[in-house]
ZAKE-126488 format. One line per 5 residues: number of its first residue (from 0); for each residue z, x, y of N, C-alpha, C. Coordinates in steps of 0.05 Angstrom, whole numbers, plus 5000, padded with zeros to 4 digits. Each point is the difference from the previous one (the first is absolute). Example, Ala and Ser with C-alpha at 12.3 -4.5 7.8 and 13.67 -1.06 7.14 Angstrom:
# ZAKE-126488
0	5156,5264,4886,5000,4982,5024,5000,5018,5024 | 4986,4993,5021,5001,5016,5024,5014,4985,5022
END
This chain:
# ZAKE-126488
0	3769,6274,7984,5000,4966,4989,4983,4988,5000 | 5007,4975,4983,4967,4979,4999,5008,4982,5015 | 4987,4994,5017,5003,4974,5023,4981,4983,4999 | 5006,4970,4999,4979,4983,4994,5006,4979,5025 | 4984,4997,5018,5002,4983,5021,4987,4984,5002
5	5012,4970,4990,4991,4975,4993,5009,4979,5027 | 4974,4984,4997,4995,4986,5025,5015,4973,4991 | 5009,4980,5012,5017,4972,4990,4968,4987,4987 | 5007,4985,4983,4985,4976,4990,4993,4977,5024 | 4984,4988,4995,4991,4977,5017,5017,4982,5001
10	5008,4993,5030,5027,4983,5012,4982,4980,5009 | 5022,4977,5010,4988,4977,5012,5002,4996,5027 | 4986,4990,5014,4996,5008,5029,5027,4986,5009 | 5023,4983,4995,5011,4988,5010,5030,5003,4987 | 5027,5014,5012,5017,5004,4985,5012,4969,4983
15	5011,5013,4987,5013,4981,4980,5024,4995,4997 | 5021,5016,5010,5026,4995,4996,5017,5025,5009 | 5024,5010,5001,5017,5007,5022,4989,5029,5004 | 5007,5012,5031,4999,5028,5005,5012,5019,4986 | 4978,5021,4988,5021,5022,4988,5013,5016,5011
20	5018,5006,4994,5029,5019,5020,4981,5028,4996 | 5013,5015,5010,4995,5030,5017,4966,5008,5004 | 4997,4982,5013,4973,5005,5012,4997,5025,5027 | 4983,5017,5004,5003,5018,5020,4994,4982,5028 | 5015,5013,5019,4992,4985,5029,4972,5003,5002
25	4986,4974,5011,4977,4996,5013,4980,4985,4973 | 5019,4990,4979,4983,4993,4979,5000,4962,5002 | 4978,4986,5000,4990,4977,4997,5029,4982,4979 | 5016,4987,5010,5012,4990,4974,4990,4980,4987 | 4988,4988,5011,4979,4975,4988,4978,5016,4980
30	4988,5024,5013,4980,5013,4983,5010,5003,4976 | 5035,5016,4997,5009,5015,4981,5015,4974,4987 | 4992,4978,4999,5015,4980,4985,4979,4990,4976 | 4966,5005,5008,4982,4999,4981,5005,5006,4968 | 4993,4981,4980,5007,5005,4982,4966,5009,4987
35	5002,5005,4976,4973,5007,4980,4993,4970,4993 | 4968,5003,4998,4988,4975,4994,5005,4995,4971 | 5001,4976,4988,4995,5002,4970,4973,5017,4985 | 4983,4994,5015,4975,5019,4995,5006,5032,5006 | 5011,5010,5021,5005,5022,4999,5019,5013,4985
40	5018,4990,4989,5023,5008,4989,4990,5000,4964 | 4982,4982,4994,4979,5000,4970,4988,5020,5006 | 4984,5013,5011,4983,5014,5011,5005,5024,5002 | 5022,5013,5011,5010,5020,5003,5019,5003,4966 | 5008,4978,4994,5013,5016,4973,4978,5006,4977
45	4975,4992,5011,4982,5016,4976,4995,5033,5013 | 5006,4994,5028,4992,5036,5010,5024,5014,4981 | 5028,4987,5005,5023,5013,4989,4993,5007,4966 | 4988,4982,4987,4991,5007,4972,4981,5018,5001 | 4975,5000,5020,4984,5030,4996,5020,5026,5006
50	5014,4999,5008,5012,5019,5012,5022,5012,4973 | 5011,4976,4988,5018,5016,4972,4977,4995,4988 | 4976,4994,4996,4980,5018,4979,4987,5018,5008 | 5003,5012,5027,4990,5034,5003,5022,5015,4995 | 5023,4990,4994,5028,5017,4987,5014,5013,5026
55	5003,4975,5020,5015,5010,5033,5021,4986,4994 | 5015,5010,5008,5041,4995,5006,5006,5014,5018 | 5021,4987,5005,5013,5018,5033,5031,5001,4986 | 5013,5024,5018,5023,4999,5003,5019,4991,5018 | 4989,4986,5020,5020,4987,5021,4966,4987,5007
60	5013,4984,5012,4980,4975,5020,5021,4995,5023 | 4977,4997,5028,5010,4996,5016,4985,4978,5014 | 5012,4986,5017,4984,4972,5010,5007,4991,5034 | 4982,4985,5007,5013,4996,5027,5010,4970,4993 | 5017,5004,5025,5021,4972,5007,4984,4969,4998
65	4970,5003,5001,4989,4975,5009,4991,4989,4973 | 5001,4969,5001,5006,4986,4970,4976,5014,4980 | 4982,4999,5017,4976,4998,4973,4994,5030,4992 | 5012,5019,5019,5013,5032,4990,5016,5005,4973 | 5022,4976,5009,5017,4990,4975,4988,4996,4979
70	4987,4980,5006,4989,4983,4973,4982,5014,4983 | 4976,5024,5016,4987,5017,4986,5018,5017,4984 | 5019,5001,5008,5016,5033,4986,5015,4984,4972 | 5008,4977,5005,5010,4987,4976,4982,4999,4975 | 4968,4998,5008,4987,4997,4984,4992,5029,4987
75	5005,5022,5009,4998,5033,4992,5021,5008,4985 | 5029,4979,5003,5024,5010,4983,4994,5012,4973 | 4973,4983,4996,5000,5008,4960,4985,5027,4999 | 4998,5012,5027,4988,5031,4989,5020,5017,5008 | 5024,4988,5013,5025,5021,5014,5016,5006,4976
80	5006,5027,4995,5025,5011,4983,5013,5018,5017 | 5019,4988,5026,5019,5005,5013,5002,4981,5026 | 5011,5005,5018,5005,4986,5021,4984,4989,5016 | 5008,4974,5013,4978,4983,5022,5019,4992,5026 | 4998,5005,5025,5006,4998,5021,4980,4995,5019
85	5007,4979,5016,4991,4997,5026,5006,5021,5027 | 4973,4996,5011,5000,5021,5025,4993,4994,5025 | 5008,4993,5016,4999,4991,5029,4973,5017,5011 | 5007,5034,4991,4967,5016,5007,4986,4992,4995 | 4982,4985,4973,4985,4986,4996,4988,4977,5013
90	5008,4989,5019,5002,4980,5027,4983,5007,5024 | 5002,5026,4992,4999,5015,5033,4984,5021,4999 | 4987,5015,5017,4982,5025,5006,5014,5021,4989 | 4983,5012,4984,5010,5022,4987,5011,5025,5012 | 5023,5007,4987,5022,5027,5016,5012,5024,4981
95	4994,5016,5013,5015,5023,4981,5021,5000,4995 | 5021,4987,5011,5019,4986,4991,5008,4985,4976 | 4979,4972,5002,5000,4989,4980,4997,5014,4969 | 4972,5025,5003,4998,5018,4976,5022,5005,4985 | 5020,5005,5018,5025,5014,4980,5015,4980,4989
100	4997,4976,5011,5012,4989,4980,4985,4983,4977 | 4977,5005,4990,4984,5006,4971,5000,5017,4980 | 5017,4994,4987,5013,5022,4973,4992,4994,4970 | 4985,5010,4989,4997,4998,4970,4970,5018,4993 | 4999,4996,4979,4974,5017,4989,4971,4982,4995
105	5002,4975,4993,4987,4984,5000,5009,4976,5019 | 4993,5001,5020,5003,4977,5025,4978,4978,5009 | 5010,4979,5006,4982,4976,5003,5006,4993,5029 | 4994,4998,5020,4998,4986,5036,4983,4978,4993 | 5018,4975,5005,4979,4972,5006,5006,4993,5027
110	4985,4999,5015,5002,4995,5021,4966,4989,5019 | 5005,5000,5027,4968,4982,5006,4988,5021,5022 | 4977,4988,5014,4978,5012,5006,5002,4991,5031 | 5008,5021,5022,4977,5029,4995,5022,5017,4992 | 5029,4996,4997,5014,5021,4998,4995,5020,4974
115	4989,4984,4976,4993,5020,4971,4979,5017,5005 | 4981,4986,5023,4976,5016,5004,5009,5021,5014 | 5024,5004,5021,5000,5010,5019,5016,5029,4985 | 5015,4990,4981,5018,5015,4983,4980,5021,4979 | 4984,4987,4993,4982,5012,4979,4985,5023,5021
120	4993,4996,5021,4983,5020,5014,5027,5019,5004 | 5017,4995,5013,5022,5016,5003,5012,5025,4976 | 4996,4981,4979,5007,5020,4975,4986,5017,4995 | 4971,4995,4999,4974,5015,4994,4991,5028,5012 | 4991,4980,5031,4988,5012,5025,5021,5013,5019
125	5018,4977,5000,5023,5010,5025,4994,4990,5023 | 4979,4978,4996,4990,4978,5025,5000,4979,4993 | 5015,4983,5015,5004,4960,4998,4976,4988,4995 | 4978,5017,5020,4979,4992,5008,4980,5001,4970 | 5004,5023,4981,4985,5006,4976,4997,4971,4981
130	5022,4991,5003,5016,4973,4979,4977,4980,5006 | 4991,4997,5027,4989,4977,5011,4979,4993,4981 | 4979,5026,4990,4975,4995,4994,4998,4989,4968 | 5031,4996,4989,4997,4978,4977,5003,4974,5002 | 4976,4980,4991,5003,4983,4991,5024,4995,4982
135	5021,4984,5005,5029,5001,4982,5002,4961,4994 | 4986,5000,4977,5004,4964,4989,5036,4998,4993 | 4994,4976,5006,5030,4991,4987,5004,5003,4972 | 5014,5012,4987,5015,5002,4979,4981,5035,4992 | 4989,5012,5006,4988,5034,5009,5022,5011,5004
140	4987,5024,4983,5024,5018,4982,4985,5028,5017 | 5013,5025,5010,4993,5025,5005,5018,5020,4988 | 5000,5018,4982,5002,5022,4978,5009,5018,5018 | 5023,5019,5008,5002,5016,5014,5017,5015,4976 | 4989,5032,5008,5017,5029,4985,5009,5020,5018
145	5017,5010,5001,5015,5021,5019,5018,5004,5007 | 5007,5014,5024,5029,4995,5014,4992,4979,5017 | 5031,4986,5006,5004,4981,5019,5000,5005,5022 | 4982,5005,5014,5000,5012,5033,4979,4997,5010 | 4990,4994,5023,4979,4998,5010,4988,5017,5002
150	4973,5003,4990,4977,5015,4983,5007,5019,4975 | 5022,4982,4995,5008,5015,4967,4988,5000,4980 | 4981,4967,4996,5000,4989,4975,4965,5000,5004 | 4988,4991,4979,4972,4993,4989,4999,4974,4991 | 4974,4991,5003,5001,4969,4988,4978,5003,4975
155	5014,4993,4985,4990,5004,4967,4987,4972,4992 | 5001,4982,5014,4991,4967,4993,4996,4986,5025 | 4986,4980,5003,4997,4978,5016,4993,4978,4993 | 5011,4973,4996,4989,4989,4977,5011,4971,5015 | 4976,4985,4992,5000,4972,5015,5011,4981,4975
160	5013,4982,5009,5008,4980,4972,4979,4996,4981 | 4981,4993,5009,4975,4998,4984,4998,5017,4973 | 5004,5025,5014,4992,5021,4974,5019,5005,4984 | 5036,4990,5007,5024,5001,4981,4997,4968,4986 | 4985,4987,5002,5005,4971,4983,4983,5002,4967
165	5016,4993,4983,4984,5013,4979,4985,4979,4988 | 4999,4974,5017,4977,4975,4989,4981,5010,5024 | 4997,5021,5016,4976,5000,5015,4973,5001,4982
END
């Protein structure tokens, strides 16, 4: 599997709309309602163009139910030749149960810190703490390859959004 872990783009500081449904227990509803800023959406659209220029596409796209992740996933849909779906697992700490819900050959997961960093550490070194060593910018992308299991993947790329934007 080729797995792309994608942190949502820059979001507003305060909620601007209704609370999304399907949130895991413990998620702050007002935090979940924060949308992307106009600048965040515009800059992430450039990241998507950079991914397209690199020939990256997905056959599955999973995203957190938090509004900023939903909006980030919508921007990624142009790279998708398959299904897109919300996953409450991406709004909580990573678990092996969550991994079993993600299928496909070229999969993108859109989520949040610190959970994406923990997932990166678990997938590559079977250690959530290992993933905390990465500075994960909003709109950043990690590319992993291998078996979708804790300790079963290899990190192939870790890109700050600036590295992917064609206008840099």
